[in-house]
C-alpha positions in Angstrom: 48.0 -8.3 9.4 50.4 -5.7 8.0 52.3 -8.6 6.2 49.1 -9.5 4.4 48.4 -5.9 3.5 52.0 -5.5 2.2 51.5 -8.8 0.1 48.3 -7.5 -1.3 49.9 -4.1 -2.2 52.9 -5.9 -3.8 50.6 -8.2 -5.9 48.5 -5.2 -7.0 51.5 -3.2 -8.0 53.0 -6.2 -9.9 49.7 -6.9 -11.8 49.3 -3.2 -12.6 52.9 -3.0 -13.9 52.4 -6.1 -16.1 49.1 -4.8 -17.5 50.5 -1.3 -18.2 53.5 -2.8 -20.0 51.3 -5.1 -22.1 49.0 -2.3 -23.1 51.9 0.0 -23.9 53.6 -2.6 -26.0 50.3 -3.3 -27.8 49.9 0.3 -28.8 53.6 0.6 -29.9 53.0 -2.0 -32.6 50.6 0.3 -34.4 51.9 2.1 -37.5 51.4 5.8 -37.9 48.5 5.3 -40.4 46.8 3.0 -37.9 47.3 5.6 -35.1 45.9 8.4 -37.2 42.9 6.2 -38.2 42.2 5.2 -34.6 42.4 8.8 -33.4 40.0 9.9 -36.2 37.6 7.1 -35.3 37.7 8.0 -31.6 37.0 11.6 -32.5 34.1 10.7 -34.8 32.7 8.3 -32.2 32.8 11.0 -29.6 31.0 13.4 -31.9 28.3 10.8 -32.5 28.0 10.3 -28.8 27.5 14.0 -28.3 24.8 14.1 -31.0 23.1 11.1 -29.5 23.1 12.6 -26.0 21.8 15.9 -27.3 18.9 14.2 -29.1 18.0 12.0 -26.1 18.1 14.9 -23.7 16.0 17.0 -26.1 13.4 14.3 -26.4 13.3 13.7 -22.7 12.9 17.5 -22.0 10.1 17.7 -24.6 8.2 14.9 -23.0 8.6 16.4 -19.5 7.5 19.9 -20.6 4.5 18.3 -22.4 3.5 16.5 -19.3 3.8 19.6 -17.2 1.9 21.8 -19.6 -0.9 19.2 -19.9 -1.1 18.9 -16.1 -1.3 22.7 -15.7 -4.0 22.9 -18.4 -6.1 20.1 -16.8 -5.8 21.9 -13.4 -6.9 25.1 -15.0 -9.9 23.5 -16.6 -10.9 21.8 -13.3 -11.4 25.2 -11.7 -13.4 26.7 -14.6 -17.1 27.2 -14.7 -17.8 24.1 -16.8 -21.3 22.5 -16.1 -19.9 19.3 -14.7 -17.8 21.1 -12.1 -20.7 23.3 -11.2 -22.9 20.3 -10.8 -20.5 18.6 -8.4 -20.0 21.8 -6.5 -23.8 22.3 -6.1 -24.3 18.7 -5.2 -21.6 18.9 -2.4 -23.0 22.2 -1.1 -26.5 20.7 -0.9 -25.2 17.7 0.9 -23.2 19.8 3.3 -26.2 22.0 4.0 -28.3 18.9 4.7 -25.7 17.6 7.1 -25.5 20.9 9.0 -29.3 21.0 9.3 -29.4 17.5 10.6 -26.7 18.2 13.1 -28.4 21.4 14.3 -31.9 19.8 14.6 -31.4 16.3 16.0 -35.0 16.2 17.1 -36.3 16.4 13.5 -35.4 12.8 12.9 
């Protein structure tokens, strides 16, 4: 088993060395102007990514805050003295009183 592990490690190191050499030789073929241009493009792309992330996080935060505020407002309105809520409350208390009376006086039925 250790021979197989050593073989795997040897192959991994060989492939890594070949890939690293290929990538290093590929970058050495660039001229100084190309290198400056690629560095500038990388910096600009990074700035664009930062702006994009800031806008996306801002929009997501705005949506979450709007949902939370609307939920709090709807809960606050639910416990107010609006006529619909009072109607439901009176209806439930009337039904509850009827059920209590029926349970207390089973002979009345």
